C-alpha positions as CSV (number, residue, x, y, z in Angstrom):
1,M,-90.8,-60.2,60.4
2,K,-92.5,-57.2,59.0
3,C,-96.3,-56.8,58.8
4,N,-97.6,-57.9,55.4
5,I,-100.0,-54.8,55.4
6,C,-98.2,-51.8,56.8
7,G,-94.5,-53.0,56.9
8,E,-94.3,-52.3,60.6
9,P,-92.4,-55.0,62.8
10,S,-94.7,-57.8,63.7
11,G,-92.4,-60.3,65.6
12,Y,-93.3,-63.8,64.4
13,Y,-96.6,-62.9,63.0
14,P,-97.6,-62.0,59.4
15,L,-99.6,-59.1,60.8
16,C,-98.8,-56.5,63.4
17,K,-101.2,-55.8,66.3
18,K,-102.9,-52.9,64.6
19,C,-103.5,-54.7,61.4
20,N,-104.6,-57.9,63.1
21,E,-107.2,-55.9,64.8
22,L,-108.4,-54.8,61.3
23,K,-108.5,-58.4,60.3
24,K,-110.9,-59.3,63.2
25,Q,-113.1,-56.4,62.0
26,G,-113.1,-57.7,58.4
27,E,-111.0,-54.9,56.9
28,V,-108.0,-57.2,56.3
29,K,-108.3,-60.4,54.6
30,K,-105.9,-63.1,53.2
31,C,-106.4,-64.6,49.8
32,D,-107.3,-68.3,50.0
33,N,-105.7,-69.0,46.6
34,C,-102.3,-67.2,46.7
35,G,-102.0,-66.4,50.5
36,T,-101.5,-62.6,50.0
37,W,-102.8,-60.3,52.9
38,Y,-104.6,-57.3,51.6
39,K,-106.9,-54.4,52.8
40,V,-110.5,-55.0,51.7
41,S,-110.8,-51.2,50.8
42,D,-107.9,-51.6,48.3
43,G,-109.0,-54.9,46.8
44,H,-106.7,-57.7,45.5
45,E,-106.3,-59.2,42.2
46,C,-104.9,-62.7,42.5
47,K,-102.2,-63.6,40.2
48,K,-102.5,-67.3,40.6
49,T,-104.9,-69.2,38.3
50,N,-104.8,-72.5,40.1
51,K,-108.0,-72.1,42.1
52,D,-109.0,-75.7,41.4
53,E,-105.6,-77.1,42.3
54,C,-105.1,-79.2,45.4
55,L,-102.5,-77.3,47.6
56,V,-100.6,-80.5,48.3
57,C,-100.7,-82.8,45.3
58,G,-101.9,-80.5,42.5
59,S,-104.7,-82.5,41.3
60,N,-108.2,-81.1,40.7
61,S,-109.7,-80.1,44.0
62,K,-113.0,-78.5,42.6
63,G,-112.2,-75.2,44.3
64,K,-111.4,-76.4,47.7
65,T,-107.9,-76.2,49.2
66,L,-107.4,-80.0,49.3
67,C,-108.7,-82.7,46.8
68,Y,-110.9,-85.5,48.4
69,D,-108.1,-87.9,48.9
70,C,-105.6,-85.5,50.5
71,Y,-108.5,-84.2,52.7
72,K,-109.3,-87.8,54.0
73,E,-105.5,-88.4,54.7
74,K,-105.3,-85.0,56.5
75,E,-108.2,-85.9,58.9
76,R,-106.6,-89.3,59.5
77,L,-103.3,-87.6,60.6
78,K,-105.3,-85.2,62.8
79,K,-106.5,-88.0,64.8
80,E,-103.1,-89.6,65.1
81,L,-101.6,-86.3,66.1
82,E,-104.5,-85.3,68.7
83,S,-102.8,-85.1,72.2
84,D,-102.7,-82.6,75.2
85,R,-99.8,-80.7,73.9
86,K,-99.3,-77.2,74.6
87,P,-99.3,-74.5,71.8
88,K,-95.4,-74.2,71.9
89,E,-95.0,-78.0,71.5
90,I,-97.3,-78.1,68.6
91,K,-95.5,-75.1,66.9
92,E,-92.0,-76.9,67.4
93,H,-93.4,-80.0,65.8
94,Y,-94.6,-77.9,63.0
95,F,-91.2,-76.2,62.3
96,N,-89.3,-79.4,62.7
97,Q,-91.5,-81.1,60.3
98,K,-91.1,-78.1,57.7
99,R,-87.3,-78.3,58.0
100,V,-87.2,-81.9,57.4
101,L,-89.4,-81.6,54.3
102,Y,-86.7,-79.2,52.7
103,K,-84.0,-81.9,53.2
104,V,-85.7,-85.2,52.5
105,E,-86.3,-85.8,48.7
106,N,-88.9,-88.6,49.0
107,P,-92.1,-87.8,47.3
108,E,-94.3,-90.1,49.6
109,Y,-92.7,-88.6,52.7
110,T,-93.1,-85.0,51.2
111,H,-96.8,-85.8,50.6
112,T,-97.6,-87.2,53.9
113,G,-95.4,-84.6,55.8
114,T,-97.0,-81.6,54.0
115,L,-100.6,-82.8,55.1
116,K,-99.2,-83.1,58.6
117,L,-98.4,-79.4,58.6
118,I,-101.9,-78.6,57.9
119,A,-103.1,-81.0,60.5
120,L,-100.9,-79.3,63.0
121,A,-102.1,-75.9,62.1
122,E,-105.6,-76.9,62.4
123,D,-105.1,-78.6,65.8
124,L,-103.5,-75.3,67.1
125,S,-106.4,-73.3,66.0
126,T,-109.0,-75.7,67.0
127,F,-107.8,-76.7,70.6
128,H,-106.0,-73.5,71.6
129,D,-107.7,-70.8,69.5
130,D,-104.3,-69.9,68.1
131,Y,-104.3,-69.0,64.5
132,Y,-100.6,-68.4,63.9
133,L,-100.0,-71.5,61.9
134,K,-103.3,-71.6,60.1
135,D,-102.5,-68.0,58.9
136,R,-99.1,-69.1,57.2
137,V,-99.4,-72.9,56.4
138,K,-100.7,-72.3,52.9
139,N,-97.9,-70.0,52.1
140,D,-95.3,-72.3,53.7
141,I,-96.5,-75.2,51.6
142,R,-96.5,-73.2,48.4
143,T,-92.9,-72.0,49.1
144,L,-91.8,-75.6,50.0
145,R,-93.4,-76.8,46.6
146,E,-91.5,-74.1,44.7
147,S,-88.4,-75.0,46.3
148,L,-88.7,-78.6,45.6
149,E,-89.5,-77.8,41.8
150,D,-86.3,-75.8,41.7
151,K,-84.3,-78.5,43.0
152,E,-85.6,-80.8,40.2
153,E,-84.6,-78.2,37.7
154,K,-81.2,-77.5,38.9
155,P,-78.6,-80.3,38.4
156,S,-76.8,-81.6,41.4
157,F,-73.1,-80.6,42.1
158,D,-71.0,-83.3,40.2
159,D,-67.1,-83.4,40.8
160,K,-66.4,-86.3,38.5
161,D,-66.9,-84.5,35.1
162,F,-64.7,-81.7,36.1
163,R,-61.9,-83.9,37.4
164,K,-61.9,-85.8,34.2
165,Q,-60.2,-82.7,32.5
166,F,-57.1,-83.4,34.7
167,P,-55.5,-86.8,34.6
168,S,-54.0,-88.3,37.8
169,E,-50.3,-88.4,36.4
170,H,-48.5,-87.0,39.5
171,Q,-47.2,-90.0,41.6
172,C,-46.6,-89.3,45.4
173,E,-44.1,-90.8,47.8
174,D,-46.8,-93.0,49.3
175,G,-48.0,-94.3,45.8
176,H,-51.0,-92.1,45.5
177,Y,-51.6,-90.6,41.9
178,V,-53.0,-87.1,42.1
179,R,-54.1,-84.4,39.6
180,S,-51.5,-81.6,40.1
181,Y,-48.1,-80.8,41.3
182,S,-49.4,-78.8,44.3
183,E,-51.6,-81.8,45.4
184,M,-48.5,-83.9,45.2
185,L,-46.7,-81.7,47.6
186,I,-49.5,-81.7,50.0
187,D,-49.7,-85.5,49.7
188,N,-46.0,-85.8,50.4
189,W,-46.1,-83.6,53.4
190,L,-49.0,-85.6,55.0
191,Y,-47.1,-88.8,54.3
192,N,-43.7,-87.6,55.6
193,H,-45.3,-86.4,58.9
194,G,-47.1,-89.8,59.4
195,I,-50.6,-88.5,59.0
196,L,-53.1,-91.1,57.6
197,H,-55.0,-89.7,54.6
198,A,-57.2,-90.5,51.7
199,Y,-57.3,-89.0,48.2
200,E,-60.6,-88.0,46.6
201,K,-62.8,-89.6,49.1
202,S,-66.4,-88.9,48.4
203,V,-68.3,-86.5,50.8
204,F,-72.1,-87.2,51.4
205,M,-74.0,-84.0,51.6
206,A,-77.4,-84.3,53.3
207,S,-78.7,-81.0,51.8
208,D,-78.0,-82.4,48.5
209,P,-78.1,-86.2,48.5
210,E,-77.7,-86.5,44.8
211,A,-74.4,-84.4,44.6
212,V,-71.2,-86.0,43.7
213,V,-68.5,-84.5,45.8
214,L,-64.9,-85.7,46.0
215,S,-62.6,-84.2,48.6
216,D,-58.9,-83.7,47.7
217,F,-57.8,-85.2,50.9
218,Y,-59.5,-86.8,54.0
219,L,-57.8,-87.2,57.4
220,P,-59.8,-90.0,59.3
221,D,-57.9,-89.3,62.5
222,G,-59.2,-85.7,62.7
223,D,-62.3,-86.3,60.6
224,V,-61.5,-83.2,58.5
225,Y,-61.3,-82.8,54.7
226,I,-58.7,-80.7,53.0
227,E,-59.6,-78.8,49.7
228,F,-56.9,-77.3,47.5
229,W,-58.0,-74.3,45.3
230,G,-55.6,-73.8,42.5
231,L,-57.3,-72.4,39.4
232,N,-58.5,-68.9,40.7
233,D,-58.2,-67.3,37.4
234,D,-60.7,-69.5,35.7
235,E,-64.5,-68.2,36.0
236,K,-66.1,-71.7,35.9
237,Y,-63.5,-73.0,38.5
238,L,-64.5,-70.1,40.7
239,K,-68.3,-70.7,40.6
240,R,-67.6,-74.5,41.2
241,K,-65.5,-73.5,44.2
242,K,-68.2,-71.3,45.6
243,K,-70.8,-74.0,45.3
244,K,-68.6,-76.6,47.0
245,K,-67.6,-74.3,49.7
246,K,-71.4,-73.7,50.3
247,L,-72.1,-77.4,50.5
248,Y,-69.4,-78.0,53.1
249,K,-70.9,-75.0,55.1
250,E,-74.5,-75.9,55.0
251,N,-73.7,-79.5,55.9
252,E,-71.5,-78.4,58.8
253,I,-68.6,-80.6,57.6
254,D,-65.1,-79.5,58.9
255,V,-62.7,-78.7,56.1
256,I,-59.5,-77.1,55.7
257,H,-59.1,-74.8,52.6
258,M,-55.7,-74.5,51.0
259,E,-54.8,-71.8,48.4
260,E,-51.8,-71.7,45.9
261,D,-50.0,-69.4,48.1
262,H,-49.9,-71.8,50.9
263,I,-47.9,-74.3,49.0
264,K,-44.8,-72.6,49.3
265,R,-45.0,-72.5,53.1
266,L,-46.6,-75.8,53.9
267,N,-44.2,-76.4,57.0
268,D,-45.7,-73.1,58.4
269,I,-49.3,-73.4,57.2
270,M,-50.1,-77.1,57.7
271,P,-49.3,-77.5,61.4
272,R,-51.5,-74.2,62.3
273,K,-54.4,-75.6,60.2
274,L,-54.1,-79.1,61.6
275,H,-53.6,-78.4,65.2
276,S,-57.1,-78.3,66.4
277,Y,-58.0,-81.6,64.6
278,L,-54.7,-83.4,65.5
279,P,-53.8,-81.8,68.8
280,G,-51.4,-84.5,70.0
281,K,-49.5,-84.3,66.7
282,F,-48.4,-80.7,66.7
């Protein structure tokens, strides 16, 4: 991380040692409203206008960081969290909680979890005289809120509407009906090699629980999905391909990617790609 004031390396802290000394001397401060670090001599013009907005729920807080209800709940959480934990353990709890908040889309959980971040930051500063979390918690919460707002505005990935453009009219040897000739060749290859497979099985993506993701094929014995990418001259298709690949990657789901030029060499390509998932088969 780089120092927010001078740009020099600062490790895991927002300020380097030199600028932290300036903070102790009152020459460097942090805006309570927007979280920006600045030199007092340079001044700071806050771009945010929500000075009366509660950091967590957004309701009127009468100039304070939290509204009355959020403050009371935060104090309750502090009592629940009080323990003899070491600073490292408190920080680990903080960052684990923060990671979960980005994944779980439950307003009630998000509200309580965000207040828990503040409670943990205050515990660290009160009982261990360590202000690392307290110096960053407001900015972390604002970034989290902005991320959740962006998620609400952006529609989740949806495979169903796209697939409606291509009817399932290609019958495979095992009775499956697929949407392209190339998919039919893959299905037939799997069937003729005795590999159990499902067509268009839905895939749950924890990073986007509302996403509707349908795999081309799923092999339960290897717990691996197969995706065939066949329209690489279509701009919309390429954008969809990029998003879908990203979902597989960020959710750490095993998937084999097949391209059009692989179809002509299935007997060469498939055993190589399946070997690590079905080691006894090839």
